[in-house]
C-alpha positions, 0 to 999 in steps of 0.5 A: 500500500505504501508503494502505491501511495508513493507512485500515485503521488509522483504521477499526480504531482507530475501531472499537475505541474504539466497542466499549469500552462493550460488555464482554459482547457475544457473537458469532461463533457458529460452528456445525457441521452433524451429518448422519446417513446411511442406515447411521446414521453421523454426519458433521460439517462446519462450517456454513460448508462445509455451506452455502456448498458448496451456495450457490456450487455448489463441490465442490472445496475443502480445505486442504493440511496435516497438521493444522488449524494447517497448513491454516489457515496454508495458507489465509492464505498463499494469501490474502496473495497478493491481500490481504496486510493482511487476511491479517495481521489474521486471522493475528494472531487465529490466533496467539492461537487457536493458543497458547491453544486448549487453554484455549479448548476446554471440555467440559460446557458448553451453548453458546448458539444465537447468532442471528448468521445468516440462517435456512436450511432443513436436511434432517431428517437433519441438525442444527445444533450450536453449536460456538464463540463469542467475547466481544468484551471478556470480564470478568476470568476469562472467555475470549475464545473458547469451543470445544466440546470434544465437537464438536471431537473429531468434526471432521476436521482440515479442519473444525477449520481451518474452525471456527478460521478462522470465529472469526478472520475474524468477530473481524477483520470485527467490529472493522473493519466491524462486521458484524451477523451471520456470513452474509458470514463463512461465505461468505468463509471457504468461499471462501478454503478452496476451489479458487476461491482457486487462480487468482483474480485480485486484481481478481476477489478484491475482488468476493468480499471486498467482495461485501457492500458491492457488494450495497448498491450493487446494492440502491441501484441497484434502488431507484433503478430502481423510483423511476424507473419510478414517476416515468415512469409518473406523468409519462406519465399527465398530464405538464402537471398541477401535481399531477404535477410536485409528486409527481415533485419529491417522489419525486426528493427521496428520491434522496440518501437512497436512495443513502446508506441503500438498505435504509431503509424510506422508502417508508412515509414518502414521503408524510408532509408533515412529512418533508423528505428533503433536510433534513440533520437528517432524513438524519442521524436515518435514518443513526443508526437502528440498523436501517440503521447497517450497511446505510448506503452512507455507512459502507461505501463512501462513507466518504471523503465526508461527508453534506453532500458527498454531498448536494452531489454529487447536488444539483449534477446539472442535472437534479436541480435542474430536477426538484426545481423542476419547471421542466423536467420531461421524459422525457429529463431524468428518464432523464438524471438517473437515468443520472447517479446510476447513473454516480455509484454506479459511480464511487464503487464504483471509487474505493472499490476504489482506496482499499482 
């Protein structure tokens, strides 16, 4: 627990210092879905509940309590059982929302459609309404949170709690993980508001809590699998040709970058001779690219190590050295290399879970 507190504090302090220059950064767009039934009656649910109940195929959800405040605390008390520190961080934001909700609720204000979500299909009988947003570092006189009073009045107590939790979770995750959108926030918010939380084990909980990070591990594995298939195909065509050895060596050299930044579109650069994918300066430039800053495994899973350390880990595989030098190019070596890399990712993921 002590190690987790230290890591949490380090990440939080670094994140807060990084945001000091973004006084007008607006995010946390909380949305409500209004659907009209056959009788013409309107029904309001938060985007989180409306979307994720369908995505997760869960019909059993809800929070105990007479009002939204009690329901929020019920959700967080349940969360404390498996993730005490994260629950406390969310609770800290909730205290502010409870104390100041009267001033955060505003009327006669058109809320912005903050594009911090992935587009989805909504039926013709429903419409998505902006219901809340937050300003990370507001100017003097501005509020930290804005909630639409007109929308708020149409929500039942559970959906009010859901909207409040959305903003609080987004605030915490933006501070400690710099989430680029609310996709995971909606997923996690619904998860802790559903009956899935009733019996979830601590081990299974972390599959939910860090599913965003796990998806990067899976993406890296898929990319490496594709790379392996290409290499095996080329090698099987003409294994003795010097051109084949050169191409295989070139493709293998992209393995470290495929691990550190699995979503980087390096396929478009793979045959550019002036690019050395093993060059630390080039790797650094890729990791600093805003397109992959969030999708970099080195930031969210491999943060206990640096770029040089990760490079050394991968380049120290015997098969990696042999394939880069094209000195021992065999199907067995190719398979062994990619198995070692796959095991490396599994090991790093387990170490990450131990640290958090």
